[in-house]
C-alpha positions in Angstrom: 89.7 -7.4 94.3 86.0 -7.6 95.1 83.5 -4.9 94.3 79.7 -4.6 94.1 77.4 -1.9 92.8 73.7 -1.5 93.3 71.7 1.2 91.5 68.2 2.3 90.6 67.3 4.4 87.5 64.1 6.2 86.7 63.6 7.6 83.1 60.6 9.6 81.9 59.7 10.5 78.3 57.1 12.7 76.7 57.0 11.9 73.0 55.0 11.9 69.8 55.1 8.5 68.3 56.9 8.1 65.0 55.1 9.4 61.9 56.9 6.7 59.8 55.3 3.9 61.7 53.6 1.2 59.5 50.0 2.0 58.8 48.7 -0.8 61.0 50.6 0.8 63.9 48.9 4.2 63.4 51.5 6.0 61.4 52.1 7.0 57.7 48.8 7.8 56.0 46.9 8.7 59.2 49.1 11.7 60.0 48.1 14.9 58.2 50.5 17.9 57.6 48.6 21.2 58.2 51.5 23.6 57.9 55.2 23.4 57.3 58.3 25.5 56.7 61.5 24.3 55.0 64.9 26.0 55.3 68.2 24.7 53.8 66.4 21.4 53.0 65.3 21.0 56.6 61.8 20.8 57.9 62.1 23.5 60.7 58.4 23.9 61.4 55.4 21.8 61.2 51.8 21.5 62.4 50.2 18.0 62.3 46.9 16.4 62.9 46.1 12.8 64.0 49.3 12.5 66.0 49.6 9.9 68.8 51.4 11.2 72.0 52.8 9.1 74.7 54.0 9.5 78.3 56.5 6.7 79.1 58.1 5.8 82.4 60.9 3.2 82.9 62.3 1.9 86.2 65.4 -0.2 86.6 67.0 -2.0 89.5 70.6 -3.0 88.7 73.3 -4.8 90.5 76.8 -5.9 89.6 79.3 -8.1 91.5 82.9 -8.2 90.3 85.7 -10.5 91.6 89.3 -10.4 90.3 92.3 -12.5 91.3 95.8 -12.4 89.9 99.1 -14.1 90.5 102.6 -12.9 89.2 105.8 -14.8 89.7 109.3 -13.9 88.5 112.5 -16.0 88.5 116.1 -15.4 87.5 117.5 -18.8 86.4 120.9 -17.3 85.8 122.4 -13.8 85.5 121.3 -13.9 81.9 118.2 -16.0 81.8 115.0 -14.5 83.3 111.3 -15.6 83.3 107.9 -14.2 84.3 104.6 -15.9 84.8 101.2 -14.4 85.2 97.7 -15.7 85.8 94.5 -13.7 86.2 90.8 -14.3 86.4 88.0 -11.8 86.5 84.3 -12.6 86.9 81.4 -10.2 86.6 77.7 -10.9 87.3 75.3 -8.3 86.2 71.6 -8.5 87.1 68.7 -6.3 86.0 65.9 -8.1 87.9 63.5 -5.2 87.4 63.3 -3.4 84.1 59.8 -2.1 83.7 58.3 0.4 81.3 54.7 1.6 81.4 53.0 4.1 79.0 50.0 6.4 79.0 48.7 7.5 75.6 46.6 10.0 73.8 45.6 9.2 70.2 44.8 11.5 67.2 45.8 14.8 68.6 45.0 17.8 66.4 47.5 20.7 66.1 50.7 19.0 67.3 53.6 21.2 66.3 57.3 21.8 66.5 59.2 24.9 65.7 63.0 25.1 65.2 63.0 28.5 63.6 63.9 30.3 66.9 66.5 27.8 68.0 68.0 25.0 65.8 68.9 22.9 68.9 65.9 23.3 71.1 62.5 23.6 69.4 59.2 24.9 70.8 57.0 21.9 71.0 53.2 22.2 71.3 51.5 18.9 72.1 48.0 20.2 71.2 46.6 19.6 74.7 47.5 20.2 78.4 49.9 17.3 79.1 49.9 18.1 82.8 46.2 17.2 83.3 45.5 13.5 84.0 42.0 13.9 82.5 43.6 14.4 79.1 45.5 11.1 79.1 44.2 7.6 78.4 44.9 4.1 79.6 44.3 2.2 76.3 43.8 -1.5 76.9 44.0 -4.2 74.3 40.4 -3.6 73.2 41.3 -0.1 72.0 42.7 0.9 68.7 46.4 1.7 68.3 48.2 3.1 70.0 47.7 0.8 73.0 49.2 1.4 76.4 52.1 -1.0 77.2 53.5 -2.8 80.2 57.0 -4.0 79.4 58.7 -6.3 81.9 62.2 -7.3 80.8 64.4 -8.8 83.6 67.8 -9.7 82.2 71.4 -10.4 83.1 74.9 -11.1 81.9 77.6 -13.3 83.4 81.1 -12.9 82.1 84.4 -14.6 82.9 87.8 -13.5 81.6 90.9 -15.7 82.2 94.5 -15.1 81.0 97.8 -16.7 81.4 101.1 -15.4 80.1 104.7 -16.6 80.4 107.7 -14.7 79.1 111.4 -15.7 79.0 114.3 -13.5 78.2 118.0 -14.1 77.6 120.7 -11.4 77.7 123.0 -12.6 75.0 125.4 -9.7 75.6 125.3 -6.3 77.2 123.7 -4.9 74.1 121.5 -7.7 72.8 118.5 -9.5 74.5 116.3 -12.2 73.0 112.8 -12.9 74.4 109.9 -15.1 73.7 106.5 -15.7 75.3 103.2 -17.5 75.2 99.8 -15.8 76.0 96.4 -17.5 76.4 93.2 -15.7 77.0 89.6 -17.0 77.3 86.5 -14.9 77.5 82.9 -16.2 78.0 79.7 -14.2 78.1 76.3 -15.7 78.9 73.2 -13.5 78.6 69.5 -14.1 79.4 66.3 -12.1 79.1 62.6 -12.7 79.9 59.6 -10.8 78.5 55.8 -11.0 78.3 54.5 -12.6 75.2 52.7 -9.4 74.1 53.6 -6.2 75.8 50.9 -4.2 74.1 48.1 -6.3 75.8 47.1 -4.7 79.1 43.9 -5.0 81.2 41.1 -2.5 81.4 41.1 -0.2 84.4 38.7 -1.5 87.1 35.6 0.4 87.7 36.1 3.6 89.7 39.8 3.8 88.8 40.9 6.7 86.6 44.2 7.8 85.1 44.7 10.2 88.0 44.9 7.1 90.3 47.7 5.5 88.3 49.7 8.5 87.5 51.9 11.2 89.1 53.3 14.5 88.0 56.7 15.5 86.7 57.8 19.1 87.0 60.8 21.3 86.4 62.1 19.6 83.3 64.6 21.5 81.1 65.1 24.5 83.4 67.2 27.2 81.7 67.4 25.0 78.6 64.1 24.6 76.6 62.4 27.6 75.1 59.3 29.2 76.5 56.1 27.5 75.3 57.4 23.9 75.6 56.0 21.9 78.5 58.3 21.6 81.6 55.9 19.2 83.3 53.6 16.4 82.4 51.6 13.4 83.7 53.7 10.2 83.9 52.7 6.6 84.8 53.0 5.7 88.5 54.8 2.4 88.2 54.2 1.4 91.8 50.4 2.1 91.6 50.1 0.2 88.3 52.2 -2.8 89.7 49.9 -3.1 92.7 46.7 -2.6 90.7 47.4 -5.3 88.2 49.9 -7.5 90.1 52.3 -7.3 87.2 55.2 -9.0 89.0 53.3 -12.2 89.7 54.8 -14.0 86.7 51.4 -15.5 86.1 48.1 -15.1 84.2 45.9 -13.1 86.5 42.8 -14.4 84.7 41.5 -11.0 83.5 41.7 -10.1 79.8 45.1 -8.5 79.1 46.4 -9.6 82.5 48.8 -12.3 81.4 52.1 -11.3 83.0 53.8 -14.6 82.5 57.4 -14.1 81.6 59.0 -16.5 79.1 62.4 -16.5 77.5 63.6 -18.9 74.7 60.0 -19.8 73.7 59.2 -16.1 73.4 60.0 -14.6 70.0 60.4 -11.1 71.6 63.0 -12.3 74.2 65.0 -14.9 72.3 67.6 -12.4 71.0 68.6 -11.7 74.6 69.6 -15.3 75.3 73.0 -16.0 73.9 76.4 -17.3 74.8 79.8 -16.3 73.3 83.2 -17.9 74.0 86.4 -16.6 72.6 89.8 -18.3 73.0 93.0 -16.6 72.0 96.4 -18.1 71.8 99.5 -16.1 70.9 103.2 -16.7 70.8 106.0 -14.2 70.1 109.7 -13.9 69.6 111.6 -10.6 69.8 115.1 -9.3 69.8 116.1 -6.0 71.5 119.4 -4.1 71.0 121.1 -1.1 72.4 124.3 -0.2 70.6 126.3 2.7 69.3 126.3 3.4 65.5 128.8 6.1 64.4 129.4 6.8 68.0 125.7 7.5 68.7 123.0 5.4 70.6 120.9 3.2 68.3 118.2 1.2 70.0 115.3 -0.9 68.7 113.6 -4.2 68.6 112.2 -6.6 65.9 109.8 -9.4 66.4 106.8 -11.3 65.3 103.7 -12.5 67.0 101.5 -15.4 65.8 97.9 -15.1 67.0 95.1 -17.7 66.8 91.5 -16.8 67.6 88.6 -19.3 68.0 85.1 -18.0 68.5 82.0 -19.9 69.3 78.6 -18.2 69.5 75.2 -19.6 70.4 71.8 -18.0 70.2 68.2 -18.6 69.3 66.6 -17.3 66.1 63.4 -15.4 66.4 62.0 -17.5 63.5 61.4 -21.2 63.4 60.1 -21.4 67.0 63.3 -20.5 68.7 65.8 -22.7 66.9 69.1 -23.1 68.6 71.9 -21.8 66.4 75.6 -22.3 66.9 78.3 -20.7 64.8 82.1 -20.9 64.9 84.9 -18.9 63.4 88.7 -19.4 63.5 91.4 -17.1 62.1 95.1 -16.7 62.4 97.2 -13.6 62.1 100.9 -13.1 61.7 101.9 -9.7 63.1 105.5 -8.6 62.6 106.8 -5.4 64.1 109.9 -3.2 64.0 110.8 -0.2 66.2 114.0 1.9 65.8 115.4 4.9 67.6 118.6 6.8 66.8 120.2 9.8 68.6 122.3 11.6 66.0 123.2 14.4 68.5 122.6 14.9 72.2 118.9 15.4 73.2 117.6 14.5 69.7 115.9 11.2 69.0 114.6 10.0 65.6 112.1 7.1 65.8 110.6 4.8 63.2 108.1 2.0 63.6 106.3 -0.4 61.3 103.9 -3.2 62.3 101.0 -5.3 61.2 98.2 -4.9 63.8 94.7 -6.4 64.4 91.8 -5.8 66.7 89.1 -8.4 67.2 85.4 -7.6 67.0 84.2 -6.4 70.4 82.2 -9.1 72.0 80.3 -6.6 74.1 78.8 -4.8 71.1 75.1 -5.5 70.6 72.5 -4.9 67.9 68.9 -4.4 68.8 68.4 -7.4 71.0 71.2 -9.6 69.8 75.0 -9.5 69.8 76.4 -8.8 66.4 78.6 -11.9 66.6 75.8 -14.3 67.4 74.7 -16.1 64.2 71.0 -15.6 64.8 68.3 -13.4 63.4 66.0 -11.2 65.6 62.6 -9.9 64.4 60.3 -7.5 66.2 57.0 -7.1 64.4 55.2 -5.2 67.1 55.3 -1.7 68.6 55.7 1.5 66.6 58.7 0.3 64.5 59.5 -3.1 63.1 63.2 -4.2 63.2 65.3 -7.1 62.0 68.9 -8.0 62.8 71.3 -10.6 61.5 74.3 -11.7 63.5 77.6 -12.5 61.8 79.9 -14.9 63.6 82.2 -15.0 60.5 83.3 -11.4 61.0 87.0 -10.9 60.5 89.0 -8.6 62.8 90.1 -5.1 62.0 93.5 -5.4 60.2 96.0 -2.7 59.3 99.6 -2.0 58.4 101.0 0.9 60.3 104.1 3.2 59.9 105.2 5.8 62.3 108.0 8.4 62.1 108.9 11.0 64.8 111.6 13.5 65.8 111.9 14.4 69.4 114.1 17.3 70.7 114.6 17.4 74.5 116.1 20.9 74.4 115.9 21.6 78.1 115.1 19.8 81.4 111.5 18.4 81.3 111.1 20.1 77.9 110.2 18.6 74.6 109.5 19.6 71.0 108.4 16.8 68.7 106.9 16.1 65.3 105.3 12.7 64.4 103.9 11.4 61.1 101.8 8.3 61.0 100.2 6.2 58.2 97.8 3.3 58.5 96.6 1.2 55.7 93.3 -0.4 57.1 92.9 -3.6 55.2 89.8 -5.0 56.9 87.1 -2.9 58.6 83.9 -3.7 60.5 80.8 -1.7 59.7 77.3 -1.7 61.1 74.9 -1.5 58.2 71.3 -0.2 58.6 68.8 -0.3 55.8 65.0 -0.1 55.5 63.7 -3.1 53.6 60.3 -4.7 52.9 59.9 -8.1 54.5 59.8 -9.7 51.1 63.3 -8.2 50.4 64.5 -9.7 53.7 63.3 -13.1 52.6 65.2 -12.7 49.3 68.3 -11.7 51.2 68.2 -14.7 53.6 65.3 -17.1 53.0 66.2 -19.4 55.9 66.4 -16.5 58.4 63.4 -14.6 57.2 60.9 -17.3 56.3 58.0 -16.2 54.0 55.3 -17.3 56.5 56.4 -15.1 59.3 54.6 -11.9 58.2 51.0 -13.1 58.2 49.5 -11.4 61.2 50.8 -8.1 62.4 52.7 -7.5 59.2 52.7 -8.4 55.5 55.4 -9.0 52.9 55.3 -5.3 52.0 55.8 -4.2 55.6 59.0 -2.1 56.1 61.6 -3.4 58.6 64.8 -1.6 59.6 67.6 -4.2 59.1 70.8 -4.0 61.1 73.8 -6.1 60.4 77.6 -6.2 60.8 79.8 -6.7 57.7 83.5 -6.5 56.8 84.6 -3.9 54.3 87.9 -3.1 52.7 88.7 -0.1 54.9 91.1 2.5 53.4 94.1 4.7 54.2 94.6 6.9 57.2 97.4 9.4 57.6 98.3 12.4 59.7 100.8 14.2 61.9 101.1 15.4 65.5 103.1 18.3 66.9 103.9 18.5 70.7 105.6 21.1 72.8 106.1 21.2 76.6 108.4 23.3 78.8 108.6 24.6 82.4 109.5 28.3 82.4 112.4 27.9 84.8 114.2 30.7 83.0 111.7 33.3 84.1 112.4 35.5 87.2 110.8 35.0 90.7 107.6 33.0 91.1 107.1 33.0 87.3 109.7 30.2 87.1 107.0 27.8 88.5 104.9 28.3 85.3 104.9 25.8 82.5 103.0 24.9 79.3 102.0 21.7 77.4 100.7 22.0 73.8 99.8 19.5 71.1 98.1 19.5 67.7 96.9 16.6 65.6 95.7 16.5 62.0 94.2 13.3 60.5 93.0 12.5 57.0 91.2 9.2 56.1 89.3 7.6 53.2 87.3 4.7 54.3 85.0 2.7 52.0 81.6 2.1 53.6 78.8 -0.2 52.3 75.7 1.8 51.2 73.3 -1.2 51.7 73.1 -4.6 53.4 74.4 -6.4 50.3 77.3 -4.1 49.9 76.6 -3.6 46.2 77.5 0.1 46.3 80.0 2.0 48.5 80.6 5.5 49.7 84.0 7.0 50.8 84.1 9.1 53.9 86.3 9.8 57.0 86.8 7.2 59.6 84.0 7.4 62.1 84.5 8.8 65.6 87.8 10.5 64.5 88.2 14.3 64.3 90.2 15.7 61.4 91.6 18.4 63.7 92.2 18.5 67.4 94.5 20.3 69.9 95.1 20.6 73.6 96.8 23.3 75.6 97.6 23.4 79.3 99.2 26.3 81.3 100.3 25.3 84.8 101.9 26.7 88.0 103.4 24.5 90.7 105.5 25.1 93.8 105.8 23.4 97.2 102.5 24.9 98.5 100.3 25.7 95.6 99.6 24.2 92.2 97.1 25.2 89.5 96.4 24.4 85.8 94.1 25.5 83.1 93.5 23.2 80.2 91.7 23.7 76.9 90.8 20.9 74.5 89.4 21.4 71.0 87.9 18.6 68.9 86.8 19.2 65.3 83.4 17.9 64.2 83.4 14.2 63.2 81.0 11.6 61.7 79.6 8.8 63.8 77.7 6.6 61.3 78.0 6.2 57.5 75.4 5.9 56.1 73.1 7.4 58.7 69.8 6.0 59.8 66.4 6.9 58.4 67.7 7.8 55.0 70.4 10.3 56.1 73.9 10.1 54.5 75.7 10.6 57.8 75.4 11.0 61.5 77.9 13.1 63.4 78.9 15.3 66.3 79.6 19.0 66.2 83.0 20.5 67.2 83.7 21.2 70.9 86.0 23.3 73.0 86.2 22.5 76.6 88.1 24.6 79.2 88.8 23.0 82.6 90.7 24.3 85.6 92.0 22.9 88.9 94.0 24.1 91.9 95.3 22.7 95.1 96.9 24.2 98.2 98.8 22.4 101.0 97.6 24.0 104.3 99.9 21.6 106.2 102.0 18.6 105.4 98.9 16.4 105.9 96.0 18.6 104.8 95.4 19.6 101.1 92.5 21.7 99.7 91.4 21.1 96.1 89.2 23.0 93.7 88.2 21.7 90.3 86.1 23.4 87.6 84.9 21.5 84.6 83.4 22.7 81.3 84.0 26.4 81.9 83.0 27.1 78.3 79.6 25.6 79.0 80.0 23.2 76.0 77.1 21.0 74.9 76.9 17.6 73.4 75.4 18.4 69.9 74.9 15.5 67.5 73.2 15.7 64.1 72.0 13.8 61.1 72.5 15.2 57.6 73.4 14.9 54.0 77.2 15.2 54.5 77.3 18.7 53.1 75.0 21.6 54.1 72.3 20.0 56.2 73.0 19.2 59.8 69.7 18.5 61.6 70.0 18.2 65.4 69.4 14.7 66.7 70.8 15.0 70.2 71.4 18.1 72.3 72.6 17.7 75.9 73.5 20.7 77.9 74.9 19.7 81.3 76.4 23.1 82.3 79.5 24.0 84.3 80.6 21.8 87.2 82.6 22.9 90.3 84.1 20.6 93.0 85.6 21.6 96.3 87.4 19.0 98.3 90.0 18.2 101.0 92.6 15.4 101.3 94.2 14.4 104.5 97.3 12.2 104.7 97.9 10.2 107.8 
């Protein structure tokens, strides 16, 4: 299999820079609160002076090539002895040769305001000036006070290779008993690179006779039918093409004018080092298993019992942002013994009782990243420029998710293509992986890890008291998870006439969990909450009709609100997502044996993506609100 994908992406932002920026970056004490209103512990209205406003435009060119090969062979050595061999290799090459962001700025705006009182999800925002007039925007070179306009050039790429080999052998000891064993090897490598300018906040002065109008363009029609009246639907945005031509930003050179150094560096550049990393994971597993199918008390009794031994070796390499780009390599190796048991018994016709127990594990995802570094790479990454200062610590010693699971179910197949079932499950999560975020002064970072955060780093743009947002991955003890699921499906063949083509599918799931989360980077205190990204209540319902010519179905899916991060960022106890109910419908009609017409309608309930930050009780302040609307698709399919 070979595939390639080429894409471009344009993103535009109109934003007030963070009020919580360090003082040297233009935040904190500079911003003045002129008026405010608080409801239910939420700041729902505010008027502010000395606010910095930014128009930001980003352009990406992206390409991916993917190649996969696989080989499978099977052989029967005898009537009882069988074997299977498999080899596969997949290679992906991702390139982002152009990732460029340019900003226009306006400093110290008086009367900037937001107002959530009329709509808790979409506020009225008044920027304090006409954002659609180029004369009101500034190109702020390196000679200006903060905020300064920025030119960010960040080409990057990732090359990944995944190889796997598996061999299985089975022996039919009798007509009711089969023994099997196997060996599985997997290897995954990921190599990433990134280039950046040494200082993205240093830009040239506009040449004589050139104004903001010459290096900008207008955006219109933003937020139609979504944002409230009074909020800007259009604004001035940087013209990336004009700015690139004016300053020759893609020359990868020093143009010789002040602020015109567009040389791109990588490992020697403290801002880009975190994007240069390599991870290799090798997994070796062996298993033995016995399967049986017998009668007990005259009724079918099936099952299997087995054990899998797994060995994982991880090697990660990166460059720390401190110490001049020191090459750092870390290794981790762990073994897991994973027994499992599955039983099923049919005490009467059409009724099956199932039981399962197993030890399970899931390795840390290599693809997960933290603010410029992968959370498995044993490096530190520091960003002491821009509006917010950040720090990350990689942890190659992370242990996998580990749990012991128990499952019990009763399934009643009471009619043809019909099922009524009840399932109970319990999982004891022994080891959990948590992403911890905490605001710490640089001096506290030094105390936490003196070798990673050397005392002499913060001497220019920051000081020992400067606040950094630290992000790290840690193992915690997890906790229990339990719940049940009820399912029902049946075609209504007992109904008269065309109604016999109707049918229904229903299921309901209830989950309870108590996971221990670290409250800080040192894990000195904990908080207990639900497992993230898991709804306590959910259900699905589908009503369908199907005959030789026409088929249709309507499906509803409800998902209860759930938490996404514990603790939340920026001092919040939690981050979460509100409950959703989505109603979808589809239909198809066969005009002929070859031609079929299709109609699909998605999100008929006009559900939105609504995320929040809060205190875990009453306060749920909107952090993300995406309203994509209903979608309809009409199509045709022709069979030759």
